[in-house]
VOBA-1610 file (N, C-alpha, C; in pm, whole numbers, padded with zeros to 5 digits, always signed):
BEGIN
Met+06453+05290+12996Met+06556+05389+13023Met+06656+05399+12907Ile+06693+05282+12851Ile+06789+05280+12739Ile+06733+05354+12620Leu+06603+05333+12591Leu+06538+05400+12479Leu+06535+05552+12500Ile+06509+05593+12624Ile+06504+05735+12656Ile+06641+05799+12636Leu+06747+05731+12683Leu+06882+05782+12667Leu+06921+05790+12519Ala+06878+05690+12443Ala+06909+05690+12299Ala+06843+05807+12230Glu+06718+05835+12263Glu+06646+05947+12203Glu+06707+06080+12247Leu+06750+06086+12374Leu+06813+06208+12425Leu+06944+06235+12351Phe+07020+06128+12326Phe+07147+06143+12253Phe+07122+06195+12111Lys+07021+06140+12045Lys+06987+06185+11910Lys+06950+06333+11910Leu+06875+06374+12014Leu+06834+06514+12023Leu+06954+06605+12044Leu+07048+06561+12129Leu+07168+06642+12154Leu+07253+06655+12029Val+07265+06548+11951Val+07341+06550+11826Val+07279+06650+11729Lys+07146+06646+11722Lys+07076+06734+11630Lys+07086+06880+11673Met+07092+06903+11803Met+07098+07040+11853Met+07239+07098+11843Ser+07342+07012+11840Ser+07479+07062+11838Ser+07509+07128+11705Lys+07603+07221+11708Lys+07640+07296+11589Lys+07712+07204+11492Ser+07662+07196+11369Ser+07722+07112+11266Ser+07756+07198+11145Ile+07883+07197+11109Ile+07929+07273+10994Ile+07957+07177+10879Leu+07906+07209+10761Leu+07924+07125+10644Leu+08016+07197+10545Ile+08125+07130+10508Ile+08223+07185+10414Ile+08221+07101+10287Ala+08228+07167+10172Ala+08231+07094+10045Ala+08350+07139+09961Asp+08421+07043+09907Asp+08527+07068+09808Asp+08478+07005+09679Ala+08430+07089+09587Ala+08360+07038+09468Ala+08438+07062+09341Gly+08466+06954+09271Gly+08525+06962+09139Gly+08424+06919+09034Ser+08468+06909+08912Ser+08378+06868+08805Ser+08346+06719+08811Thr+08438+06641+08868Thr+08421+06496+08870Thr+08366+06445+09002Lys+08415+06499+09114Lys+08379+06447+09246Lys+08367+06560+09346Thr+08277+06544+09443Thr+08262+06641+09552Thr+08281+06569+09685Glu+08371+06623+09767Glu+08391+06570+09901Glu+08321+06662+09999Trp+08231+06604+10080Trp+08160+06677+10184Trp+08213+06631+10320Cys+08235+06726+10409Cys+08282+06691+10543Cys+08195+06762+10646Leu+08136+06686+10734Leu+08053+06740+10841Leu+08136+06750+10968Leu+08143+06870+11026Leu+08216+06893+11150Leu+08117+06914+11263Thr+08129+06834+11367Thr+08052+06854+11489Thr+08151+06866+11604Asp+08097+06888+11724Asp+08184+06897+11841Asp+08255+06764+11868Arg+08195+06656+11824Arg+08246+06524+11860Arg+08328+06456+11750Lys+08291+06476+11624Lys+08358+06397+11521Lys+08351+06466+11385Thr+08413+06399+11289Thr+08413+06442+11150Thr+08354+06330+11065Lys+08263+06367+10976Lys+08199+06266+10892Lys+08214+06308+10745Ser+08264+06217+10661Ser+08284+06246+10520Ser+08183+06174+10432Val+08138+06245+10329Val+08045+06189+10231Val+08094+06233+10092Tyr+08083+06143+09996Tyr+08125+06176+09860Tyr+08006+06169+09765Thr+07999+06267+09675Thr+07897+06267+09571Thr+07965+06295+09438Leu+07887+06292+09333Leu+07939+06330+09202Leu+07981+06477+09204Gly+08060+06515+09106Gly+08104+06653+09095Gly+07989+06749+09073Ile+08005+06871+09121Ile+07901+06974+09106Ile+07963+07096+09038Ser+07934+07111+08912Ser+07978+07228+08836Ser+07856+07296+08777Pro+07830+07423+08813Pro+07713+07493+08758Pro+07725+07520+08609Tyr+07840+07492+08551Tyr+07853+07502+08406Tyr+07788+07382+08336Phe+07776+07271+08410Phe+07721+07149+08351Phe+07589+07105+08415Leu+07561+07153+08537Leu+07436+07116+08606Leu+07359+07241+08643Asn+07227+07240+08620Asn+07146+07355+08659Asn+07100+07339+08804Gln+07025+07436+08853Gln+06985+07434+08994Gln+06902+07311+09029Glu+06810+07274+08942Glu+06724+07159+08968Glu+06807+07030+08974Gln+06904+07017+08886Gln+06987+06897+08884Gln+07076+06889+09008Ile+07130+07002+09051Ile+07212+07002+09173Ile+07127+06968+09295Thr+07007+07026+09301Thr+06916+06997+09411Thr+06882+06849+09415Glu+06854+06792+09300Glu+06821+06649+09292Glu+06938+06563+09340Leu+07057+06599+09298Leu+07177+06525+09338Leu+07195+06529+09490Leu+07179+06649+09549Leu+07198+06665+09694Leu+07091+06589+09771Asn+06968+06595+09725Asn+06859+06524+09793Asn+06875+06373+09786Lys+06934+06326+09679Lys+06948+06182+09659Lys+07072+06125+09727Asp+07186+06193+09711Asp+07313+06134+09753Asp+07375+06191+09880Leu+07328+06310+09924Leu+07389+06372+10042Leu+07295+06380+10161Ala+07180+06441+10143Ala+07088+06467+10254Ala+07051+06342+10334Pro+07023+06227+10269Pro+06988+06108+10349Pro+07097+06064+10445Lys+07222+06093+10414Lys+07333+06051+10499Lys+07359+06149+10614Leu+07289+06263+10610Leu+07308+06364+10715Leu+07178+06398+10786Lys+07077+06315+10769Lys+06944+06350+10817Lys+06934+06362+10969Lys+07026+06299+11042Lys+07016+06308+11189Lys+07089+06430+11245Tyr+07147+06512+11155Tyr+07221+06630+11199Tyr+07149+06759+11162Gln+07162+06858+11249Gln+07108+06990+11221Gln+07222+07075+11163Ile+07215+07101+11034Ile+07322+07174+10967Ile+07306+07323+10995Ser+07405+07382+11062Ser+07395+07524+11098Ser+07467+07615+10998Glu+07576+07566+10939Glu+07652+07646+10843Glu+07702+07556+10730Val+07704+07611+10608Val+07756+07538+10492Val+07860+07626+10423Tyr+07978+07567+10398Tyr+08084+07636+10326Tyr+08117+07553+10202Phe+08080+07605+10087Phe+08094+07533+09961Phe+08204+07598+09877Tyr+08308+07521+09847Tyr+08416+07568+09761Tyr+08408+07487+09631Gly+08369+07553+09522Gly+08342+07475+09402Gly+08387+07538+09272Thr+08412+07453+09175Thr+08451+07498+09043Thr+08340+07579+08978Gly+08376+07688+08914Gly+08279+07771+08843Gly+08201+07867+08929Cys+08227+07871+09060Cys+08144+07951+09151Cys+08191+08094+09169Leu+08297+08133+09099Leu+08336+08273+09101Leu+08237+08357+09021Asn+08180+08297+08918Asn+08077+08362+08837Asn+07952+08386+08923Pro+07903+08512+08934Pro+07789+08542+09022Pro+07664+08460+08992Ala+07635+08440+08864Ala+07516+08363+08827Ala+07530+08218+08871Asn+07647+08160+08849Asn+07673+08023+08892Asn+07669+08011+09043Asn+07725+08111+09110Asn+07725+08113+09256Asn+07582+08106+09310Lys+07494+08184+09249Lys+07355+08188+09292Lys+07286+08053+09271Ile+07316+07987+09160Ile+07258+07856+09130Ile+07292+07757+09240Val+07420+07751+09277Val+07464+07655+09379Val+07406+07691+09516Lys+07409+07820+09551Lys+07358+07863+09681Lys+07210+07832+09696Asn+07132+07858+09593Asn+06988+07830+09599Asn+06961+07680+09613Ala+07040+07600+09544Ala+07022+07455+09554Ala+07053+07406+09695Ile+07161+07456+09753Ile+07197+07415+09890Ile+07091+07461+09989Arg+07041+07584+09972Arg+06940+07636+10064Arg+06811+07555+10059Ser+06777+07506+09942Ser+06654+07428+09929Ser+06666+07293+09998Val+06789+07242+10007Val+06811+07112+10071Val+06837+07127+10221Phe+06902+07236+10261Phe+06931+07261+10403Phe+06874+07396+10446Pro+06743+07410+10451Pro+06680+07540+10482Pro+06706+07586+10625Glu+06747+07494+10713Glu+06771+07531+10852Glu+06906+07599+10872Ala+06995+07594+10772Ala+07128+07653+10786Ala+07120+07804+10797Ser+07183+07861+10900Ser+07179+08006+10920Ser+07280+08078+10830Lys+07379+08005+10782Lys+07479+08065+10693Lys+07515+07968+10582Ile+07510+08016+10458Ile+07553+07938+10342Ile+07652+08023+10263Ser+07776+07982+10262Ser+07882+08053+10190Ser+07923+07970+10069Val+07914+08030+09951Val+07955+07963+09828Val+08064+08047+09762Thr+08178+07987+09741Thr+08286+08056+09671Thr+08358+07957+09583Asn+08456+08004+09510Asn+08519+07917+09410Asn+08619+07820+09471Asp+08649+07715+09394Asp+08739+07611+09441Asp+08882+07660+09457Val+08916+07769+09388Val+09051+07824+09400Val+09074+07877+09541Glu+08974+07946+09596Glu+08986+07996+09733Glu+08994+07879+09831Gly+08918+07774+09805Gly+08925+07656+09891Gly+09063+07594+09887Ala+09120+07585+09768Ala+09255+07531+09755Ala+09357+07618+09825Ala+09341+07751+09812Ala+09435+07844+09876Ala+09433+07830+10026Ile+09314+07822+10084Ile+09302+07807+10230Ile+09357+07671+10273Gly+09320+07566+10199Gly+09366+07432+10234Gly+09516+07414+10222Leu+09577+07484+10126Leu+09721+07470+10103Leu+09803+07567+10188Cys+09758+07691+10195Cys+09839+07798+10256Cys+09800+07831+10399Gly+09677+07797+10438Gly+09632+07837+10571Gly+09627+07988+10581Arg+09711+08046+10668Arg+09718+08191+10682Arg+09852+08247+10632Ser+09921+08169+10549Ser+10050+08212+10495Ser+10036+08258+10350Lys+10131+08338+10304Lys+10133+08383+10166Lys+10187+08273+10076Gly+10131+08265+09955Gly+10180+08165+09861Gly+10097+08161+09734Ile+10145+08086+09637Ile+10072+08058+09514Ile+10002+07925+09532Ala+09873+07921+09504Ala+09795+07798+09514Ala+09750+07756+09375Cys+09774+07630+09342Cys+09739+07578+09209Cys+09651+07455+09222Ile+09553+07446+09134Ile+09468+07328+09124Ile+09500+07258+08993Leu+09535+07131+09001Leu+09555+07049+08883Leu+09476+06920+08903Gly+09349+06925+08862Gly+09262+06809+08872Gly+09201+06785+08735Thr+09068+06765+08732Thr+09001+06755+08603Thr+09023+06883+08524Gly+09014+06999+08593Gly+09048+07129+08534Gly+09169+07186+08605Ser+09205+07310+08573Ser+09320+07372+08638Ser+09292+07519+08666Ser+09359+07571+08768Ser+09349+07712+08803Ser+09462+07746+08899Ser+09479+07877+08925Ser+09585+07919+09016Ser+09553+08057+09071Cys+09621+08094+09180Cys+09602+08226+09239Cys+09719+08261+09329Tyr+09733+08391+09359Tyr+09824+08436+09464Tyr+09739+08469+09586Phe+09770+08407+09699Phe+09696+08420+09824Phe+09784+08490+09926Asp+09734+08600+09984Asp+09818+08680+10075Asp+09804+08639+10222Gly+09743+08522+10245Gly+09723+08475+10382Gly+09585+08508+10436Arg+09513+08596+10365Arg+09377+08632+10405Arg+09279+08618+10290Arg+09321+08656+10172Arg+09231+08650+10056Arg+09311+08636+09927Ile+09241+08603+09821Ile+09304+08594+09689Ile+09326+08734+09635Lys+09450+08764+09600Lys+09484+08896+09547Lys+09495+08896+09394Lys+09538+08784+09340Lys+09550+08770+09195Lys+09502+08631+09156Asn+09436+08621+09042Asn+09383+08493+08997Asn+09400+08484+08845Ser+09472+08385+08800Ser+09487+08365+08656Ser+09355+08311+08602Pro+09297+08373+08501Pro+09164+08334+08455Pro+09159+08192+08399Gly+09054+08118+08438Gly+09033+07984+08385Gly+08939+07990+08265Leu+08980+07927+08156Leu+08900+07930+08033Leu+08828+07799+08005Gly+08837+07703+08098Gly+08768+07576+08078Gly+08844+07484+07984Tyr+08793+07362+07972Tyr+08866+07258+07899Tyr+08880+07286+07750Ala+08787+07362+07692Ala+08791+07386+07547Ala+08900+07486+07508Leu+08920+07589+07592Leu+09015+07695+07557Leu+09138+07699+07648Gly+09131+07637+07762Gly+09242+07647+07857Gly+09262+07520+07936Asp+09262+07534+08069Asp+09284+07422+08161Asp+09418+07352+08138Glu+09519+07432+08105Glu+09652+07376+08083Glu+09696+07294+08205Gly+09758+07180+08179Gly+09809+07096+08286Gly+09706+07011+08357Ser+09580+07026+08323Ser+09473+06952+08391Ser+09459+06811+08335Gly+09372+06733+08400Gly+09343+06599+08350Gly+09279+06604+08212Ala+09187+06699+08191Ala+09123+06713+08061Ala+09225+06750+07954Tyr+09318+06837+07989Tyr+09421+06883+07895Tyr+09515+06768+07858Leu+09560+06694+07958Leu+09650+06581+07932Leu+09577+06470+07859Gly+09450+06446+07897Gly+09372+06343+07828Gly+09350+06376+07682Lys+09330+06505+07654Lys+09315+06549+07515Lys+09442+06520+07435Lys+09558+06539+07499Lys+09685+06509+07432Lys+09696+06360+07400Val+09652+06277+07493Val+09656+06132+07470Val+09572+06096+07347Leu+09452+06152+07340Leu+09365+06122+07227Leu+09420+06177+07096Gln+09484+06293+07102Gln+09546+06347+06981Gln+09657+06254+06931Tyr+09741+06207+07020Tyr+09848+06115+06982Tyr+09789+05988+06921Tyr+09677+05941+06977Tyr+09615+05818+06927Tyr+09548+05840+06791Leu+09467+05944+06781Leu+09390+05967+06658Leu+09478+06015+06543Tyr+09587+06084+06573Tyr+09680+06129+06469Tyr+09786+06023+06436Asn+09774+05904+06496Asn+09870+05795+06476Asn+10014+05836+06512Thr+10026+05916+06618Thr+10158+05956+06666Thr+10219+05851+06757Phe+10135+05777+06831Phe+10185+05670+06916Phe+10259+05567+06830Asp+10366+05511+06886Asp+10431+05400+06817Asp+10344+05275+06830Asp+10385+05169+06765Asp+10303+05047+06762Asp+10278+04991+06902Glu+10381+05000+06987Glu+10368+04946+07123Glu+10261+05021+07203Leu+10266+05154+07201Leu+10169+05233+07277Leu+10030+05222+07218Arg+10022+05218+07086Arg+09890+05206+07023Arg+09825+05073+07061Ala+09903+04965+07067Ala+09850+04836+07108Ala+09804+04839+07253Arg+09881+04907+07339Arg+09841+04920+07480Arg+09712+04999+07494Phe+09700+05107+07415Phe+09579+05189+07419Phe+09457+05107+07375Asp+09471+05035+07264Asp+09359+04954+07213Asp+09319+04847+07314Ala+09416+04788+07381Ala+09387+04683+07479Ala+09319+04741+07603Thr+09354+04864+07636Thr+09299+04927+07757Thr+09158+04978+07736Tyr+09132+05041+07621Tyr+09006+05112+07603Tyr+08911+05050+07499Ala+08962+04972+07406Ala+08877+04908+07305Ala+08775+05007+07247Thr+08825+05119+07197Thr+08739+05223+07141Thr+08783+05253+06998Asn+08724+05353+06938Asn+08760+05392+06802Asn+08735+05541+06784Ala+08776+05595+06669Ala+08765+05739+06644Ala+08621+05788+06651Thr+08528+05712+06596Thr+08387+05753+06596Thr+08334+05766+06737Glu+08363+05668+06821Glu+08316+05670+06960Glu+08381+05784+07038Ile+08510+05806+07015Ile+08580+05913+07085Ile+08520+06048+07051Leu+08502+06074+06923Leu+08449+06204+06880Leu+08305+06225+06928Glu+08228+06119+06934Glu+08091+06130+06985Glu+08091+06168+07133Asn+08182+06107+07210Asn+08190+06139+07353Asn+08237+06282+07377Val+08325+06331+07292Val+08380+06466+07310Val+08282+06573+07264Tyr+08213+06549+07153Tyr+08132+06656+07092Tyr+07981+06642+07108Lys+07934+06524+07148Lys+07790+06505+07153Lys+07736+06467+07290Lys+07817+06400+07369Lys+07769+06352+07498Lys+07800+06453+07608Pro+07726+06446+07720Pro+07750+06542+07830Pro+07882+06517+07901Leu+07931+06620+07970Leu+08051+06614+08053Leu+08175+06565+07978Pro+08206+06626+07865Pro+08325+06584+07790Pro+08455+06605+07866Asn+08457+06702+07959Asn+08581+06725+08036Asn+08616+06603+08121Arg+08515+06540+08180Arg+08541+06419+08258Arg+08588+06306+08169Tyr+08529+06296+08051Tyr+08568+06192+07956Tyr+08714+06209+07918Leu+08752+06331+07883Leu+08891+06357+07845Leu+08986+06326+07961Ala+08949+06370+08081Ala+09035+06350+08197Ala+09055+06203+08230Ser+08961+06118+08193Ser+08972+05975+08225Ser+09093+05910+08158Phe+09146+05974+08054Phe+09259+05915+07982Phe+09393+05946+08046Thr+09394+06023+08155Thr+09519+06042+08228Thr+09565+05912+08293Arg+09471+05821+08313Arg+09507+05690+08367Arg+09607+05618+08275Phe+09590+05637+08144Phe+09681+05574+08048Phe+09823+05629+08066Leu+09833+05757+08097Leu+09964+05817+08122Leu+10027+05758+08248Ala+09947+05749+08354Ala+09999+05698+08482Ala+10043+05553+08471Glu+09973+05476+08389Glu+10002+05332+08378Glu+10116+05301+08282Asn+10162+05400+08209Asn+10267+05375+08109Asn+10386+05468+08126Arg+10412+05507+08252Arg+10528+05593+08280Arg+10657+05525+08232Gly+10749+05606+08187Gly+10878+05554+08142Gly+10894+05557+07992His+10784+05544+07919His+10790+05555+07773His+10811+05702+07736Tyr+10902+05727+07643Tyr+10939+05865+07615Tyr+10821+05949+07565Met+10729+05890+07491Met+10613+05966+07443Met+10521+06005+07558Ile+10504+05913+07651Ile+10420+05940+07769Ile+10482+06050+07853Glu+10613+06039+07875Glu+10682+06142+07954Glu+10676+06278+07885Asn+10682+06279+07753Asn+10672+06405+07678Asn+10535+06470+07696Ile+10429+06390+07692Ile+10294+06443+07709Ile+10278+06505+07847Ile+10324+06432+07949Ile+10310+06481+08086Ile+10390+06609+08107Glu+10517+06605+08068Glu+10603+06721+08091Glu+10557+06843+08010Asp+10522+06821+07884Asp+10477+06933+07800Asp+10346+06992+07852Gly+10254+06905+07894Gly+10124+06952+07943Gly+10138+07032+08071Leu+10221+06985+08164Leu+10242+07057+08289Leu+10325+07184+08268Asn+10420+07177+08176Asn+10499+07296+08146Asn+10412+07406+08086Asp+10310+07368+08008Asp+10217+07468+07954Asp+10149+07544+08067Phe+10118+07475+08178Phe+10058+07540+08294Phe+10157+07636+08359Phe+10281+07591+08377Phe+10383+07675+08439Phe+10406+07801+08356Phe+10425+07783+08225Phe+10459+07896+08139Phe+10341+07991+08121Thr+10221+07936+08101Thr+10103+08018+08072Thr+10051+08090+08195His+10063+08029+08313His+10001+08085+08433His+10101+08129+08540Leu+10185+08038+08585Leu+10271+08072+08699Leu+10370+08182+08667Cys+10417+08185+08545Cys+10515+08289+08509Cys+10452+08428+08503Lys+10320+08437+08510Lys+10253+08567+08509Lys+10252+08633+08647Tyr+10285+08553+08752Tyr+10286+08607+08888Tyr+10428+08651+08926Asn+10445+08778+08959Asn+10574+08822+09013Asn+10604+08752+09146Glu+10496+08719+09218Glu+10510+08655+09350Glu+10560+08510+09339Ala+10557+08453+09218Ala+10597+08313+09203Ala+10742+08289+09243Trp+10826+08392+09234Trp+10966+08379+09271Trp+10993+08427+09414Lys+10883+08469+09485Lys+10898+08520+09622Lys+10841+08424+09726Tyr+10736+08351+09689Tyr+10665+08266+09785Tyr+10652+08123+09732Pro+10626+08027+09821Pro+10615+07887+09778Pro+10500+07866+09679Ile+10522+07772+09586Ile+10419+07730+09490Ile+10359+07601+09542Asn+10228+07602+09570Asn+10160+07486+09628Asn+10062+07428+09526Phe+10045+07297+09532Phe+09960+07228+09436Phe+09862+07135+09506Val+09744+07123+09447Val+09646+07028+09496Val+09573+06967+09377Gly+09530+06842+09389Gly+09455+06776+09283Gly+09518+06644+09243Gly+09439+06558+09182Gly+09486+06425+09144Gly+09600+06427+09044Val+09596+06518+08948Val+09703+06527+08849Val+09832+06575+08915Ala+09822+06679+08998Ala+09940+06731+09067Ala+10004+06624+09155Tyr+09921+06552+09229Tyr+09973+06451+09320Tyr+10029+06331+09245Gly+09959+06290+09137Gly+10002+06174+09061Gly+10132+06196+08985Phe+10155+06319+08940Phe+10276+06350+08864Phe+10364+06449+08940Arg+10371+06432+09071Arg+10444+06527+09156Arg+10593+06526+09126Asp+10646+06416+09075Asp+10788+06413+09040Asp+10819+06510+08927Val+10727+06521+08830Val+10747+06613+08718Val+10732+06757+08766Ile+10637+06781+08857Ile+10618+06915+08912Ile+10743+06961+08987Lys+10803+06872+09063Lys+10926+06906+09134Lys+11037+06945+09037Glu+11049+06870+08927Glu+11152+06899+08827Glu+11126+07035+08760Leu+10999+07064+08731Leu+10966+07191+08668Leu+10990+07309+08762Cys+10959+07291+08890Cys+10986+07398+08988Cys+11136+07428+08993Asn+11218+07324+08989Asn+11362+07345+08987Asn+11405+07418+08860Ala+11346+07380+08748Ala+11382+07441+08620Ala+11345+07588+08616Tyr+11232+07624+08676Tyr+11186+07764+08677Tyr+11239+07842+08797Asn+11316+07775+08882Asn+11371+07837+09003Asn+11260+07882+09098Phe+11155+07799+09109Phe+11046+07823+09203Phe+11071+07744+09331Glu+11023+07798+09443Glu+11025+07724+09569Glu+10899+07639+09577Leu+10916+07508+09583Leu+10801+07419+09589Leu+10748+07412+09732Gly+10618+07430+09746Gly+10552+07419+09875Gly+10492+07281+09893Arg+10364+07276+09923Arg+10295+07149+09947Arg+10234+07095+09817Ile+10229+06963+09804Ile+10156+06897+09697Ile+10060+06800+09763Leu+09931+06832+09756Leu+09828+06751+09820Leu+09733+06693+09716Gln+09679+06578+09750Gln+09580+06519+09660Gln+09447+06593+09668Lys+09416+06643+09789Lys+09293+06720+09808Lys+09311+06816+09925Pro+09235+06928+09926Pro+09256+07032+10026Pro+09175+07017+10154Met+09095+06911+10166Met+08998+06904+10274Met+09063+06909+10413Lys+09177+06845+10430Lys+09241+06846+10562Lys+09268+06989+10607Gly+09322+07072+10518Gly+09349+07211+10551Gly+09222+07291+10576Leu+09118+07262+10501Leu+08990+07331+10521Leu+08929+07296+10656Ile+08941+07171+10696Ile+08890+07129+10826Ile+08963+07204+10938Glu+09095+07210+10928Glu+09174+07280+11030Glu+09135+07426+11037Phe+09117+07489+10921Phe+09083+07632+10915Phe+08947+07658+10982His+08846+07579+10948His+08713+07604+11001His+08700+07564+11147Arg+08775+07467+11193Arg+08775+07436+11336Arg+08835+07551+11416Glu+08939+07611+11363Glu+09001+07725+11433Glu+08908+07845+11439Asn+08823+07860+11339Asn+08735+07976+11332Asn+08597+07948+11386
//
């Protein structure tokens, strides 16, 4: 009887409606499975169609995600990811998801900016900003994105992002701008050299993640005037280059999400005061808001 009940329970779980939500950045992807009974989270590497092709994304999902969800029948997938505003990239991600979850009746793939806007603003008007490995922003009218400041990636843009701030750290180190104290701390922390740094940036894959990894040096050395200058200047570049382009920035709250935004939230608060912006929410990740939104719908 116990075995029969156990098998019946497994069948009921598989038959119940399961919605899978993904918040995908370049470095990490958070997956959340919603069922009638519970919420289950799974983490995988970042999924960016600018760095991974369809076959590589499919392989990643089959290896790191699907085995952890095999007892569930996935009915809908909502993927919010970096680089997915581009139609070609969108198709790459959607095809990869469909190949792994062919039973899903609906697969929605859209960009991470929309995911951040929903997670931060819900159904309210506001400016939504992402400051993680990369950066982006938009004006959200409570239903959809009405304006979006274009993202140019780590090579040409991504002001205020982890990659942008990490690049500043390496510039200070390689140009010998750091004083003796900071240079000694950097050498003790990373034990690297100019040749290795340049090889990682120009020859090895995923240079944006490599650059962003150096934001840890900023977080660990707060208080030094050079460190504070890098953080403030890098974040101010985001405010000046992007937020000041929105007329709505002075009408509605400015909301932030991402590791950089959350880690340096004190600087963001100071900059909002300086620009006379109303500061909204600062979250490390948008998943909580996305869960609330999809449960309501």
